[in-house]
Structures are given as C-alpha cells and as structure tokens.
Legacy VTK file of the C-alpha trace (Angstrom):
# vtk DataFile Version 3.0
C-alpha trace
ASCII
DATASET POLYDATA
POINTS 325 float
28.778 151.453 -94.102
30.816 148.301 -94.593
31.899 147.233 -98.065
31.804 143.439 -98.490
31.065 142.891 -94.767
32.035 139.522 -93.252
29.485 137.100 -91.881
28.614 138.001 -88.283
27.228 135.742 -85.566
26.550 138.624 -83.162
25.544 142.237 -83.540
28.687 144.353 -83.531
28.496 147.456 -81.342
30.822 150.387 -80.719
30.412 152.694 -77.715
31.163 156.419 -78.056
31.556 158.594 -74.933
30.899 162.340 -75.149
33.086 164.600 -73.017
31.832 166.871 -70.267
34.113 167.068 -67.228
32.560 165.781 -64.016
29.335 165.052 -65.883
31.101 162.048 -67.400
30.719 160.315 -64.054
27.326 159.558 -65.629
29.237 157.756 -68.388
31.017 155.636 -65.799
27.653 154.510 -64.437
26.365 153.715 -67.915
29.469 151.695 -68.819
29.423 149.869 -65.480
25.879 148.711 -66.224
26.360 147.957 -69.939
29.611 146.034 -69.560
28.292 144.092 -66.592
25.163 142.949 -68.430
24.826 139.606 -70.191
24.386 140.905 -73.725
24.465 138.910 -76.949
26.629 141.486 -78.732
30.225 141.862 -79.814
31.733 145.148 -78.614
34.165 146.104 -81.368
35.218 149.560 -80.269
35.249 152.426 -77.798
35.766 156.107 -78.480
35.821 159.162 -76.285
36.717 162.781 -75.796
37.975 164.577 -72.679
36.284 162.940 -69.662
34.674 160.543 -72.117
38.151 159.566 -73.328
39.115 158.600 -69.776
35.990 156.472 -69.399
36.474 154.852 -72.819
40.137 154.087 -72.101
39.403 152.537 -68.702
36.529 150.500 -70.158
38.740 149.232 -72.996
41.636 148.392 -70.683
39.398 146.760 -68.083
37.791 144.492 -70.677
41.061 143.459 -72.284
43.249 142.978 -69.205
42.589 139.579 -67.577
43.228 140.910 -64.067
40.902 143.913 -64.195
37.221 144.728 -64.436
36.073 147.834 -66.348
33.377 148.754 -63.839
35.802 148.595 -60.923
38.347 150.769 -62.735
35.725 153.389 -63.611
34.390 153.562 -60.073
37.920 153.687 -58.621
38.779 156.565 -60.935
35.811 158.686 -59.896
36.361 157.858 -56.245
39.905 159.198 -56.651
38.660 162.313 -58.472
36.060 163.189 -55.833
37.023 166.032 -53.486
37.101 164.165 -50.175
40.093 165.679 -48.393
39.509 169.027 -46.584
41.846 170.893 -48.931
40.213 169.314 -51.987
36.744 170.120 -50.730
37.729 173.729 -50.001
39.273 174.110 -53.460
36.186 172.630 -55.091
33.931 175.060 -53.198
36.174 177.975 -54.205
36.088 176.977 -57.900
32.303 176.622 -57.837
31.995 180.017 -56.163
34.150 181.708 -58.800
32.189 180.055 -61.608
28.907 181.109 -60.024
30.070 184.740 -59.968
31.236 184.448 -63.563
27.970 183.003 -64.837
26.053 185.809 -63.099
28.081 188.376 -64.995
30.462 189.535 -62.264
34.016 190.274 -63.439
36.576 187.706 -62.335
40.301 187.693 -63.166
41.296 185.600 -66.173
44.713 183.973 -65.993
46.447 181.664 -68.458
46.894 178.072 -67.210
50.604 178.472 -67.972
50.725 181.164 -65.290
49.154 178.940 -62.658
51.429 176.199 -61.286
48.353 174.666 -59.636
47.013 173.575 -63.036
50.223 171.682 -63.691
49.847 169.894 -60.378
46.264 168.971 -61.234
47.406 167.422 -64.511
50.093 165.557 -62.609
47.471 164.338 -60.129
45.368 163.028 -63.011
48.439 161.339 -64.478
49.159 159.607 -61.146
45.585 158.331 -60.907
45.731 156.944 -64.449
49.104 155.301 -63.864
47.824 153.707 -60.661
44.817 152.207 -62.445
46.409 151.308 -65.789
49.647 149.411 -66.345
50.495 151.105 -69.633
53.452 148.763 -70.181
51.001 145.900 -70.755
49.055 147.703 -73.495
51.123 146.336 -76.446
50.189 142.798 -75.410
46.512 143.708 -75.109
46.152 145.079 -78.665
47.060 141.758 -80.243
44.363 139.537 -81.696
40.744 140.663 -81.858
40.892 143.487 -79.309
38.304 146.252 -79.815
39.507 149.520 -81.287
40.016 152.520 -79.004
39.774 156.033 -80.460
40.781 159.060 -78.352
40.136 162.515 -79.780
42.404 165.568 -79.540
43.292 168.647 -81.583
46.755 169.851 -82.609
47.046 173.374 -81.169
49.378 174.733 -83.853
48.111 173.067 -87.032
44.452 172.785 -86.046
44.475 169.216 -87.325
42.187 166.636 -85.805
43.977 163.647 -84.234
42.760 160.240 -83.212
45.013 158.278 -80.867
44.516 154.534 -81.305
44.702 151.777 -78.708
48.336 150.970 -79.567
49.217 154.581 -78.626
47.387 154.499 -75.295
49.451 156.364 -72.704
48.966 158.952 -69.959
49.950 161.635 -72.493
47.344 160.685 -75.090
44.595 160.683 -72.464
45.790 163.975 -70.966
45.916 165.486 -74.464
42.204 164.813 -74.882
41.404 166.294 -71.460
43.520 169.471 -71.767
40.730 172.064 -71.725
42.723 175.197 -72.667
41.222 177.556 -70.102
42.186 175.112 -67.327
45.199 173.077 -68.423
48.405 173.465 -70.361
48.685 171.922 -73.819
50.050 168.371 -73.699
53.012 167.316 -75.830
52.778 164.008 -77.674
55.463 163.127 -80.200
56.664 166.705 -80.552
53.176 168.140 -81.167
50.977 169.979 -78.680
47.351 169.047 -78.105
44.243 170.470 -76.497
40.939 169.022 -75.417
39.227 166.915 -78.069
36.039 168.950 -77.569
37.410 171.126 -80.356
37.496 168.141 -82.696
35.285 165.075 -82.378
33.041 164.873 -79.350
33.019 161.920 -79.500
34.444 160.154 -82.582
31.646 158.298 -84.391
32.293 158.530 -88.100
35.770 157.018 -87.724
34.284 153.636 -86.778
32.989 153.374 -90.342
35.693 155.187 -92.301
39.049 154.338 -90.688
41.088 151.632 -92.373
41.544 148.576 -90.199
38.602 149.456 -87.922
35.623 147.116 -87.864
32.502 148.876 -89.101
29.851 148.274 -86.387
26.176 147.484 -86.856
25.364 150.025 -84.137
27.077 152.872 -82.295
25.815 153.533 -78.780
26.492 157.166 -77.915
26.633 158.104 -74.231
25.455 161.693 -74.500
26.225 164.316 -71.853
25.024 167.609 -73.349
21.249 168.096 -73.773
20.045 168.521 -77.329
16.711 170.234 -76.585
15.485 172.885 -74.158
11.907 174.001 -73.492
12.458 177.757 -73.618
14.841 180.427 -74.854
17.192 181.533 -72.037
16.975 185.181 -71.002
19.447 185.461 -68.126
23.168 185.571 -68.778
23.797 182.358 -66.848
21.148 180.523 -68.864
22.594 181.837 -72.119
26.062 180.640 -71.118
24.662 177.221 -70.194
22.959 176.855 -73.563
26.001 178.043 -75.505
28.083 175.407 -73.744
25.548 172.697 -74.575
25.270 173.689 -78.238
29.018 173.904 -78.760
29.478 170.542 -77.051
26.947 168.939 -79.412
28.153 170.549 -82.647
30.713 167.929 -83.633
28.560 165.042 -82.384
25.645 166.141 -84.568
27.969 166.533 -87.553
29.441 163.067 -87.039
26.063 161.412 -86.490
24.543 163.333 -89.385
27.145 161.953 -91.777
26.465 158.360 -90.727
22.695 158.836 -90.876
22.935 160.446 -94.336
24.881 157.469 -95.677
22.304 155.156 -94.093
19.586 157.007 -96.008
21.480 156.656 -99.280
21.854 152.920 -98.652
18.153 152.493 -97.847
17.155 154.408 -101.005
19.411 152.230 -103.132
21.843 154.972 -104.088
24.801 152.805 -103.031
25.657 149.222 -104.026
24.199 146.363 -101.979
27.611 145.544 -100.518
27.315 148.585 -98.207
25.542 148.167 -94.864
24.004 150.644 -92.455
25.219 151.676 -89.006
22.470 152.626 -86.555
23.149 155.241 -83.887
21.463 154.923 -80.498
21.800 157.413 -77.670
21.920 157.018 -73.906
21.257 160.500 -72.545
22.069 162.289 -69.322
18.622 163.563 -68.415
19.418 165.746 -65.398
19.101 169.508 -65.901
22.605 170.654 -64.915
24.399 173.989 -65.219
27.598 173.969 -67.239
29.733 175.066 -64.280
28.964 171.774 -62.503
31.194 170.087 -65.093
33.980 171.153 -62.722
32.168 170.071 -59.552
33.968 167.242 -57.745
31.608 166.998 -54.798
31.466 163.273 -53.856
27.685 163.190 -53.506
27.232 164.918 -56.865
29.531 162.412 -58.576
27.820 159.430 -56.956
24.407 160.766 -58.018
25.613 160.990 -61.621
27.013 157.452 -61.527
23.745 156.065 -60.219
21.793 158.061 -62.814
24.017 156.497 -65.470
23.244 153.008 -64.217
19.512 153.751 -64.188
19.475 155.213 -67.701
21.532 152.284 -68.988
18.991 149.842 -67.573
16.213 151.762 -69.303
18.185 151.688 -72.553
18.761 147.937 -72.316
15.064 147.338 -71.552
14.246 149.189 -74.760
16.565 146.916 -76.737
14.801 143.841 -75.385
11.434 145.072 -76.640
12.611 145.761 -80.175
LINES 1 326
325 0 1 2 3 4 5 6 7 8 9 10 11 12 13 14 15 16 17 18 19 20 21 22 23 24 25 26 27 28 29 30 31 32 33 34 35 36 37 38 39 40 41 42 43 44 45 46 47 48 49 50 51 52 53 54 55 56 57 58 59 60 61 62 63 64 65 66 67 68 69 70 71 72 73 74 75 76 77 78 79 80 81 82 83 84 85 86 87 88 89 90 91 92 93 94 95 96 97 98 99 100 101 102 103 104 105 106 107 108 109 110 111 112 113 114 115 116 117 118 119 120 121 122 123 124 125 126 127 128 129 130 131 132 133 134 135 136 137 138 139 140 141 142 143 144 145 146 147 148 149 150 151 152 153 154 155 156 157 158 159 160 161 162 163 164 165 166 167 168 169 170 171 172 173 174 175 176 177 178 179 180 181 182 183 184 185 186 187 188 189 190 191 192 193 194 195 196 197 198 199 200 201 202 203 204 205 206 207 208 209 210 211 212 213 214 215 216 217 218 219 220 221 222 223 224 225 226 227 228 229 230 231 232 233 234 235 236 237 238 239 240 241 242 243 244 245 246 247 248 249 250 251 252 253 254 255 256 257 258 259 260 261 262 263 264 265 266 267 268 269 270 271 272 273 274 275 276 277 278 279 280 281 282 283 284 285 286 287 288 289 290 291 292 293 294 295 296 297 298 299 300 301 302 303 304 305 306 307 308 309 310 311 312 313 314 315 316 317 318 319 320 321 322 323 324
C-alpha cells in the first residue's frame, strides 16, 4: 500500500509471528530455517505477539547484532524454557494435569496471578533468560541506519488502547508486557502504564507495516500462523469446544488485520486507488499439527523439540513453493 514507493532491487518482506505460548517453538524452527536460507529478499521488519513477540525480538536482535545469530538465540531460548530440571518437570506435569481436569469440565480453583507469588517468579525467570540472551544496552546502536522495524504488540489494561512497542523501545519490560497473559501473569508496567498480553490487540501486527509512519511498506508479509483456521467437524465435547474457542479468538485479530490489507489490495487491482499505491501480499506458514489448547503451556523438552523441527520442515516446504512461483 505504498504511496510513491522507491525503486527496489530486492523483494521487501516483513515477518509476522502469531502468539501461542509453547506452540511458538514452531515459530523458532520456522525462523531458524528462513533466516538461515540464502534468499534474494530484503527483510524489512518483524512483528510479534506474546510468544511470537519473543521470537520476533530475538530474530531481530540476532540479525542486527554482529556477534549473534538469530537461529542460535531462538534455540537457546527454547532450551532454557524447556522443563528439564526435576522440579520444572514436576511443575509442568502438575500444570498439564490441572488443565486436563479443567478442559474435561471438572471444577478447579481459580486464583488471581497477583495472589500467586510463583507467577511473579516465573516472570522473573523469563526476564533473566531474555537478559542473558540480549544485551539490551546495545539496542540503541543497532537501530541506526537501515535496521528492520520491530513491532511488539500489547494492550493497555486501564485504557484498552492498543500499543505497539518499536525496536528503539526494546527492553525486557516491553517483551514481558506482550507475554503477560492475564490468567497467568501480573500486568507489566511500562512508562507508568500497565499492559497485558498482546493477544487482546494485534496477533500479530500486520496492518502496521503498511500504515505506520516511518515503516517501510513491504511487498510481502510472511505470517507464521499458530492457530488453525479450519476444522473438519463441529466439536461436541466440552474440551473440543474450549479448544475451538481458543483457536477462533486467537485468529480474530489476525483475520481482521489481514482482511484490511487484502481489501486494499483488491481496491488497487480494480483501479479504485491511484497508480502510486502498491499491493502487499500476505503468505502464511502454518502449524499443521492438531494440538489441544492446553499444550500451549506444555514445556516438555521433547514436545518443544518436535515443534521446532516441524517449524523447520514447514519452512522448507514454504520456501520450495516460492521457488516454483
């Protein structure tokens, strides 16, 4: 949707990462494959929400920092998140057991995250992992020049306003704000405002690549999609209904964002807009495994590794499709 677009030697691509807890280990595998491939493209931006925001931030930082590699950072992050210690593995099994009871309709106690000190410790653990992998003090130097844009989605708890944190605001707080799922984590304060998980806002940001001032409008947006769009049958059991509700709510903002871009593309193709406007194609790399929503909190090492490898495989299939176009 560019107006008076500059001459381009390479196709300009932005990568948008949908959120979905542990399922975004799939995103890490996709990004590892995409960013390690020899592609004749110019990556002009990353965006992400929740777990997708973490992957997008690590990919952006790994590409821009001369001493890091995005694939290594992504794999190191998920290795650190996997429940490998006995206490971690026991906690993971307990969480999965509680969620299994809940999805089957059994009553389980509901407690605010603010009443559970453990949730604070988990946020602190995530902060420590991020600070170990990312030297946030170097970020101001990395945003100079032609660095790709980074868009991290969150929602202001009190005002309900949508917020995009840009690459120059990259910090542990801005990432944690996008990952603060309200039933699990406390709201995160950034600049005097309190934020929750970006799943309530843009999951992931797509439209902003074409409408935000100072952001390069890409030729294509590659969406790494976690939540399935289609199912073969109407769910009857309570657990199946809950799974489908989670999928539909996770896709709502993505479909709205993509629908806007695709509508403008149609207007351009029909000649309703001046010739100076250009289209932005949206392509999707989908998680194809049939997974229950409660596994978004599953940190089993084998499960995470399976998702990473599935991401690599689906990325290779996606790239093969580009070569045949």
